[in-house]
PAGURO-315574 format. One record per residue (C-alpha): x, y, z negated; residue in one letter; residue number from 1. Coordinates in pm, whole numbers, plus 32768, in hexadecimal, padded with zeros to 4 digits. Each point is the difference from the previous one (the first is absolute). Layout:
BEGIN
NODE, px, py, pz, code, pos
NODE, X, Y, Z, A, NUM
...
end
This chain:
BEGIN
NODE, px, py, pz, code, pos
NODE, C93A, B324, ED0D, M, 1
NODE, 7FF6, 817C, 8051, T, 2
NODE, 7FCF, 80D7, 813B, T, 3
NODE, 8115, 80C8, 808F, S, 4
NODE, 7F98, 8121, 7F27, N, 5
NODE, 8003, 7F3A, 7EB5, D, 6
NODE, 7E7E, 7FD4, 7FE9, V, 7
NODE, 7FB0, 7E96, 7FA4, P, 8
NODE, 7F80, 7F56, 8138, T, 9
NODE, 7ECC, 7F85, 7F57, L, 10
NODE, 7FA9, 8147, 7F82, L, 11
NODE, 8049, 80AA, 8145, D, 12
NODE, 7F0B, 7EFB, 80B2, E, 13
NODE, 7EF6, 8032, 7F0A, L, 14
NODE, 8003, 817F, 800F, L, 15
NODE, 7FE1, 7FF7, 817F, R, 16
NODE, 7EC9, 7F22, 801F, V, 17
NODE, 7EAE, 809C, 7FD5, G, 18
NODE, 7F2F, 7F39, 7F00, A, 19
NODE, 7EF0, 80C4, 7F37, P, 20
NODE, 7F2F, 7F6C, 7EFB, S, 21
NODE, 7F2F, 7EE0, 8075, G, 22
NODE, 80CD, 7FEE, 8146, Y, 23
NODE, 8144, 7F90, 7F62, E, 24
NODE, 8041, 7EDC, 80E6, G, 25
NODE, 8133, 808F, 80C2, P, 26
NODE, 80AF, 8060, 7EC5, A, 27
NODE, 7FA7, 7EBD, 7F58, A, 28
NODE, 808A, 7F24, 8126, D, 29
NODE, 8162, 80B8, 7FC9, I, 30
NODE, 7FF7, 7FCE, 7E92, W, 31
NODE, 7FA3, 7E92, 8026, R, 32
NODE, 810D, 7FC1, 80EF, K, 33
NODE, 8102, 8089, 7F24, A, 34
NODE, 7F71, 7F28, 7ED7, A, 35
NODE, 8078, 7EB8, 80A6, D, 36
NODE, 80CB, 7FAA, 7EB4, F, 37
NODE, 7ECC, 7FD5, 7F49, A, 38
NODE, 7ED1, 7F3A, 7FE1, E, 39
NODE, 7EEA, 80D8, 80A0, L, 40
NODE, 7E8D, 801A, 7FAC, S, 41
NODE, 7EE6, 80EF, 803B, Y, 42
NODE, 7EC0, 8098, 7F64, D, 43
NODE, 7EC4, 8027, 80C1, G, 44
NODE, 8026, 8160, 806B, I, 45
NODE, 8167, 7FE7, 8089, G, 46
NODE, 80EA, 803C, 7ECA, S, 47
NODE, 813B, 7F26, 802D, T, 48
NODE, 80AD, 7F59, 7ECE, I, 49
NODE, 816C, 7F85, 801C, A, 50
NODE, 804C, 7F21, 7EE2, R, 51
NODE, 8156, 7F6F, 7F7F, V, 52
NODE, 7FEC, 7EF3, 7EF3, G, 53
NODE, 7EE3, 7F61, 7F43, E, 54
NODE, 8081, 801F, 7E93, A, 55
NODE, 7F6B, 80F1, 7F01, A, 56
NODE, 7FDB, 8115, 7FC9, P, 57
NODE, 7F9C, 8084, 815A, L, 58
NODE, 8059, 8160, 804F, V, 59
NODE, 7F58, 80AA, 8125, A, 60
NODE, 8089, 8121, 80AE, I, 61
NODE, 7EEF, 80B0, 80B2, V, 62
NODE, 8021, 812C, 8102, G, 63
NODE, 7ED7, 8052, 80E5, H, 64
NODE, 8058, 7FEA, 8183, I, 65
NODE, 7ED3, 80E1, 807E, D, 66
NODE, 8023, 816F, 8054, E, 67
NODE, 7F09, 8114, 802C, I, 68
NODE, 7F73, 8031, 8167, G, 69
NODE, 7EC1, 803C, 80C2, L, 70
NODE, 7EE6, 7F4C, 809E, I, 71
NODE, 7F49, 8051, 8141, V, 72
NODE, 7E8A, 8030, 7FB3, T, 73
NODE, 7F82, 808E, 8166, H, 74
NODE, 8076, 8036, 8144, I, 75
NODE, 7F48, 8134, 80AD, D, 76
NODE, 7FAB, 803A, 816C, E, 77
NODE, 812E, 80A7, 804A, K, 78
NODE, 80E0, 7EF1, 7F7C, G, 79
NODE, 8062, 80A1, 7EC4, F, 80
NODE, 8026, 7F29, 7EB5, L, 81
NODE, 7F5E, 8065, 7EC5, W, 82
NODE, 8074, 7F5A, 7EAB, F, 83
NODE, 7FE7, 7FD7, 7EA9, E, 84
NODE, 8122, 7FDB, 7F0C, P, 85
NODE, 8091, 7EBB, 7F71, I, 86
NODE, 8090, 8063, 7EA9, G, 87
NODE, 803C, 8158, 7F8D, G, 88
NODE, 806F, 8124, 80F8, W, 89
NODE, 8051, 8161, 7FE9, D, 90
NODE, 7F5F, 806C, 8149, P, 91
NODE, 80F1, 811D, 8035, Q, 92
NODE, 8111, 7F02, 801B, I, 93
NODE, 7F5E, 7F47, 812F, L, 94
NODE, 7FC8, 812C, 80E9, V, 95
NODE, 80DD, 7FD7, 8134, G, 96
NODE, 808A, 7EAC, 7FA5, Q, 97
NODE, 804D, 7F04, 8106, R, 98
NODE, 7F36, 7EC0, 7FAD, V, 99
NODE, 7FDA, 7E93, 807D, E, 100
NODE, 7EBD, 7F4B, 800D, V, 101
NODE, 801C, 7E7C, 7FE9, R, 102
NODE, 7F11, 7FAA, 811F, G, 103
NODE, 7F8C, 7EB5, 8085, P, 104
NODE, 811E, 7FD7, 80FB, D, 105
NODE, 8117, 80C2, 7F39, G, 106
NODE, 8072, 8148, 7F75, L, 107
NODE, 7F61, 8139, 8099, V, 108
NODE, 80B8, 8157, 7FD0, P, 109
NODE, 7F2E, 8143, 7FB1, G, 110
NODE, 8014, 8141, 7F4C, V, 111
NODE, 7F26, 8075, 7ECC, A, 112
NODE, 7F63, 814B, 8088, G, 113
NODE, 7F2B, 8109, 7F98, R, 114
NODE, 7F82, 8155, 8098, K, 115
NODE, 8140, 80E1, 803A, P, 116
NODE, 802F, 8126, 7F1B, I, 117
NODE, 7FD1, 80EB, 811C, H, 118
NODE, 7E8F, 7FA0, 801B, L, 119
NODE, 7FBD, 7FF6, 7E7E, L, 120
NODE, 7F23, 8108, 7F69, E, 121
NODE, 80D3, 80D2, 7EF8, P, 122
NODE, 7F5B, 7F6E, 7EE0, D, 123
NODE, 802F, 7EA8, 808A, A, 124
NODE, 8185, 803D, 8012, R, 125
NODE, 8001, 8039, 7E79, K, 126
NODE, 7F4D, 7EB6, 7FC9, K, 127
NODE, 80A4, 7EAC, 7FA4, V, 128
NODE, 7FBC, 7F1B, 8141, V, 129
NODE, 7F09, 7EDB, 7FB9, E, 130
NODE, 8032, 7EB2, 808E, L, 131
NODE, 7E94, 8015, 809D, K, 132
NODE, 807F, 811E, 80DF, S, 133
NODE, 811B, 7F21, 8090, M, 134
NODE, 8009, 7F0C, 8116, H, 135
NODE, 80F7, 7F21, 80A0, I, 136
NODE, 8056, 8025, 8179, D, 137
NODE, 8092, 7EF3, 80B5, I, 138
NODE, 7FF9, 809F, 8148, G, 139
NODE, 7EBA, 7F48, 806F, A, 140
NODE, 7F34, 8086, 811A, L, 141
NODE, 7ECA, 7FB1, 7F6C, D, 142
NODE, 7F44, 7EF9, 7F10, R, 143
NODE, 801C, 7EE4, 80FF, E, 144
NODE, 815E, 803B, 8036, D, 145
NODE, 8055, 8017, 7E7B, A, 146
NODE, 7F2A, 7EBB, 7FB8, E, 147
NODE, 80EB, 7F3F, 80FC, R, 148
NODE, 8120, 8052, 7F04, M, 149
NODE, 7F5B, 801E, 7E9F, V, 150
NODE, 7EC9, 7F96, 7F48, R, 151
NODE, 7F45, 8080, 7ECA, V, 152
NODE, 80C0, 7F60, 7ED0, G, 153
NODE, 8146, 8014, 8085, D, 154
NODE, 810D, 806C, 7F0F, P, 155
NODE, 80CF, 8133, 8026, V, 156
NODE, 815C, 8075, 7F6D, V, 157
NODE, 80E7, 811D, 802D, V, 158
NODE, 80F3, 7FA8, 8117, R, 159
NODE, 8169, 8045, 7F7E, T, 160
NODE, 8133, 7F3F, 7F91, E, 161
NODE, 8103, 7FF9, 7EE9, P, 162
NODE, 80F4, 811F, 7FF6, L, 163
NODE, 8143, 8005, 7F3D, K, 164
NODE, 8057, 8157, 7F57, V, 165
NODE, 8115, 8080, 7F29, A, 166
NODE, 80A5, 7F0E, 7F1A, G, 167
NODE, 7F49, 7EC0, 7FBE, S, 168
NODE, 7E9A, 8092, 802E, R, 169
NODE, 7F16, 7F7D, 80F4, L, 170
NODE, 7EB0, 80A0, 8093, V, 171
NODE, 7ED8, 7F3E, 8089, S, 172
NODE, 7E90, 7FAF, 7FFF, K, 173
NODE, 7F8D, 7EDA, 7F3D, S, 174
NODE, 8106, 8017, 7EDF, M, 175
NODE, 7EBD, 7FE0, 7F33, D, 176
NODE, 8028, 7EEF, 7FE2, N, 177
NODE, 80DA, 7F30, 80F2, R, 178
NODE, 8111, 8051, 7EEF, L, 179
NODE, 7F36, 7F3D, 7F02, G, 180
NODE, 7FC3, 7ECE, 80F4, A, 181
NODE, 817C, 800E, 806A, Y, 182
NODE, 8074, 8010, 7E90, V, 183
NODE, 7F20, 7ED9, 7F98, A, 184
NODE, 807E, 7F23, 810D, L, 185
NODE, 818A, 8061, 7FDC, E, 186
NODE, 7FE8, 7FE3, 7E8F, A, 187
NODE, 7F68, 7E9A, 8022, T, 188
NODE, 8101, 7FB1, 8112, R, 189
NODE, 8138, 806B, 7F29, R, 190
NODE, 7F6A, 7F53, 7EC7, T, 191
NODE, 7FE9, 7EB6, 80B8, A, 192
NODE, 815B, 8020, 8090, K, 193
NODE, 8092, 8068, 7EC6, G, 194
NODE, 8003, 7F4F, 7EAB, P, 195
NODE, 7E7E, 7FD3, 8030, G, 196
NODE, 7EDC, 8071, 7F3B, P, 197
NODE, 7FE5, 7FC2, 7E8C, G, 198
NODE, 7EB5, 7F45, 805A, G, 199
NODE, 7F72, 8047, 816B, S, 200
NODE, 7FD7, 8131, 80C6, V, 201
NODE, 7EFF, 8060, 811C, A, 202
NODE, 8010, 8135, 80D6, G, 203
NODE, 7EB3, 8074, 8078, V, 204
NODE, 7FA7, 80D9, 812A, A, 205
NODE, 7EA8, 807B, 7F91, A, 206
NODE, 7F09, 808B, 80E6, V, 207
NODE, 7EEF, 8123, 7FF9, Q, 208
NODE, 809C, 80B9, 7ECA, E, 209
NODE, 7FA5, 815B, 80A0, E, 210
NODE, 7E94, 7FA3, 7FF9, I, 211
NODE, 7FE5, 7F6C, 7EC4, G, 212
NODE, 811A, 7F12, 7F74, L, 213
NODE, 7F53, 7EDB, 80A1, F, 214
NODE, 8122, 7F2B, 8064, G, 215
NODE, 80A5, 8004, 7EAA, A, 216
NODE, 7EBB, 7F7F, 7F77, R, 217
NODE, 7FCA, 7EF0, 80D8, T, 218
NODE, 816F, 7F94, 8014, S, 219
NODE, 801F, 8002, 7E88, A, 220
NODE, 7ECC, 7F1C, 7FEF, F, 221
NODE, 80A3, 7F1A, 80F4, E, 222
NODE, 815D, 7FF0, 7F64, L, 223
NODE, 7FAB, 8013, 7E80, R, 224
NODE, 8143, 809E, 7FA6, P, 225
NODE, 8086, 8024, 7E89, D, 226
NODE, 808A, 8154, 8035, I, 227
NODE, 7FC9, 80F6, 8117, A, 228
NODE, 80D0, 8121, 806F, I, 229
NODE, 7F50, 80FA, 80EE, A, 230
NODE, 810C, 80BD, 80D9, V, 231
NODE, 7F7B, 8151, 80AF, D, 232
NODE, 806F, 815C, 8034, V, 233
NODE, 7FD9, 8131, 7F26, T, 234
NODE, 8031, 817A, 802F, H, 235
NODE, 8167, 8062, 8020, A, 236
NODE, 8015, 8140, 7F0E, T, 237
NODE, 8113, 80C6, 80B3, D, 238
NODE, 7F2D, 8081, 811B, A, 239
NODE, 7F79, 816D, 7FEA, P, 240
NODE, 7EAB, 801C, 7F54, G, 241
NODE, 802A, 7ED2, 7F26, I, 242
NODE, 7FB2, 8048, 7E8F, D, 243
NODE, 80DE, 7F08, 7F3E, E, 244
NODE, 7F2F, 804E, 7EC9, K, 245
NODE, 7ED8, 7F5E, 80B5, E, 246
NODE, 80BA, 7EC4, 809A, V, 247
NODE, 814A, 7FD7, 7F57, G, 248
NODE, 8169, 8016, 8083, V, 249
NODE, 8041, 7F14, 811A, H, 250
NODE, 80DD, 80A7, 810C, P, 251
NODE, 807B, 7F45, 8132, L, 252
NODE, 8135, 7F36, 7F88, G, 253
NODE, 7F9E, 7FCD, 7EA6, S, 254
NODE, 7FB0, 7E84, 802E, G, 255
NODE, 7EC2, 7F47, 7FB3, P, 256
NODE, 7ED6, 809A, 7F3E, V, 257
NODE, 7F90, 7F0D, 7EEC, I, 258
NODE, 7E8D, 8039, 7FB0, G, 259
NODE, 7F8A, 800C, 7E95, R, 260
NODE, 7E86, 8020, 7FA4, G, 261
NODE, 7EAD, 7F91, 7F97, S, 262
NODE, 7FD3, 7EEB, 810E, T, 263
NODE, 816C, 7F9F, 7FFA, L, 264
NODE, 8090, 7EF1, 7F29, S, 265
NODE, 80E4, 8091, 7EFA, P, 266
NODE, 80DF, 7EC9, 7FEB, K, 267
NODE, 8038, 7FF7, 8175, V, 268
NODE, 8051, 816C, 7FFC, F, 269
NODE, 80FD, 7FC1, 7EE4, D, 270
NODE, 80A5, 7EC8, 80CA, L, 271
NODE, 801D, 80F4, 8141, L, 272
NODE, 80AF, 8108, 7F30, V, 273
NODE, 80DF, 7EF2, 7F52, E, 274
NODE, 804F, 7F78, 8151, T, 275
NODE, 8054, 8138, 80A6, A, 276
NODE, 80E8, 8075, 7EE0, E, 277
NODE, 80AE, 7EAD, 7FEC, A, 278
NODE, 804A, 8018, 8185, Q, 279
NODE, 805A, 816D, 7FE5, G, 280
NODE, 7EE5, 807B, 80EC, I, 281
NODE, 7F8C, 8167, 7FE7, E, 282
NODE, 7E9F, 8014, 7FCD, Y, 283
NODE, 7EEB, 80EF, 7F92, S, 284
NODE, 7EAB, 7FCC, 7F43, I, 285
NODE, 7EA7, 8070, 8079, S, 286
NODE, 7EC8, 8005, 7F1A, A, 287
NODE, 7EA4, 7FAD, 804E, S, 288
NODE, 7ED0, 8043, 7F07, G, 289
NODE, 7F02, 7F4F, 80DC, R, 290
NODE, 8035, 7F3B, 8138, T, 291
NODE, 8136, 8015, 80D4, T, 292
NODE, 7F52, 8010, 8159, G, 293
NODE, 80E2, 7ED4, 8074, T, 294
NODE, 7FD8, 7E8F, 8016, D, 295
NODE, 8065, 7FE3, 7EA0, A, 296
NODE, 7E96, 8067, 7FA2, D, 297
NODE, 7F6A, 7EC9, 80BA, A, 298
NODE, 810B, 7F08, 7F93, L, 299
NODE, 7FE6, 804E, 7E8D, Q, 300
NODE, 7E95, 7F99, 7FFD, I, 301
NODE, 8017, 7EDB, 80FF, A, 302
NODE, 7F6A, 7EC3, 7F69, R, 303
NODE, 801E, 801C, 7E8C, S, 304
NODE, 80FB, 8105, 7FFE, G, 305
NODE, 8177, 8007, 8084, I, 306
NODE, 811C, 80B5, 7F3A, P, 307
NODE, 8052, 8101, 8103, T, 308
NODE, 8112, 8109, 8036, G, 309
NODE, 8038, 8102, 8109, L, 310
NODE, 8130, 8060, 80AC, V, 311
NODE, 7FFC, 812D, 80F3, S, 312
NODE, 80EF, 80A8, 8105, I, 313
NODE, 8003, 817B, 8006, P, 314
NODE, 7F7D, 8083, 814C, L, 315
NODE, 7FCE, 814B, 8095, R, 316
NODE, 7ED8, 8069, 80DF, Y, 317
NODE, 7F2A, 7ED5, 7FB4, M, 318
NODE, 7EEC, 7FB4, 80F3, H, 319
NODE, 8094, 80A5, 810F, S, 320
NODE, 80C7, 7F95, 8142, P, 321
NODE, 8147, 8097, 7F74, V, 322
NODE, 8018, 7F48, 7EA0, E, 323
NODE, 814E, 800B, 7F81, M, 324
NODE, 80D1, 7F04, 7F26, V, 325
NODE, 816A, 7FDE, 7F83, D, 326
NODE, 8072, 7E95, 8072, L, 327
NODE, 80D6, 7FEA, 7EC3, L, 328
NODE, 7EBD, 801B, 7F1D, D, 329
NODE, 7F73, 7EDD, 80DB, V, 330
NODE, 813A, 7F26, 7FC7, E, 331
NODE, 7FF9, 8053, 7EA2, A, 332
NODE, 7E9B, 7F8B, 7FDC, T, 333
NODE, 8045, 7EB3, 80A6, V, 334
NODE, 812F, 7FCF, 7F22, E, 335
NODE, 7F1D, 8051, 7EC0, L, 336
NODE, 7EFC, 7EF5, 805F, L, 337
NODE, 80F8, 7EFD, 8067, V, 338
NODE, 80A4, 8026, 7E90, A, 339
NODE, 7E91, 8007, 7F5C, F, 340
NODE, 7FAB, 7EBD, 80C1, A, 341
NODE, 813C, 7F59, 7FA7, T, 342
NODE, 7FDF, 8065, 7E7D, R, 343
NODE, 7EA1, 7F97, 7FC8, I, 344
NODE, 8015, 7EA1, 7F53, K, 345
NODE, 7EFC, 7EFA, 7F94, P, 346
NODE, 7F3E, 8067, 7ED4, G, 347
NODE, 8022, 8168, 8018, V, 348
NODE, 7F06, 80BA, 7F1D, D, 349
NODE, 7F33, 80F9, 80D0, L, 350
NODE, 7ED0, 8020, 7F05, S, 351
NODE, 7F68, 8141, 7FB6, R, 352
end
């Protein structure tokens, strides 16, 4: 199902909700409701597993469902909120953004503010803003008024909604990595409704990736898959300032990016490439000499080790409220993983 502007309904719902690392509940609820076709289970920190089938081998498709955000650390006497980051922020992006605080009685709107440029000393105008010099203003009269709406420890996200731009491109916050969580569930759903997996398949909405890859670690321990595929985003290389010599060639519209590197299974990589070519799916390859910075790093060392692959979706303006994706790349990634899960058969050799 899609919305009126051709954005998949589940993806649209996931992008609109605020759910930073450690506070993923609202997004997890949406994902779990959409996973009614599968057998659901959970790990102890909130990751969700949607499994179809019991046969071996078990393929886990893992996308993290958390986003970057902020957390309230202090409410001052004038009612301003002070905060720390959840995940990695470019402070300049946050200046002047509308935000929402998830308070005890609901969402509280506000803005991320700093001293106006008119009042800054000349030298200060030339410096990059720091998060510690910013605050959140919810319009409260004083501390007592603010504390009726919010508490220390409440999570905060940028307040925005998805925006369809030219062609098949979509802009939103939290593409990193609601895209992966959407793909994990949609690929599992289509595999179940199609010819079925070669063994069994499980979509995973992992939590707390942005602060340490924690949900991938615990969910893999719980699930014990034979093969794992992490689904995340990577930097689209067709935006100004991106050096293709450093990160490869992955423009928007070029399809899924298949990872190859030291921590990734060579045989899973080969199987992903063979599947893409057999299905006529355009793809590119990214290389990593050490870690990938994704859930794949945690998956491949879970328990006694899991053969792991990485499939990424090109994305512009990562970790900002205006992350941009081509929905054709999202669809191609789903198609690749459905075909991959269908092709995997009992006895597949994934040894290194």
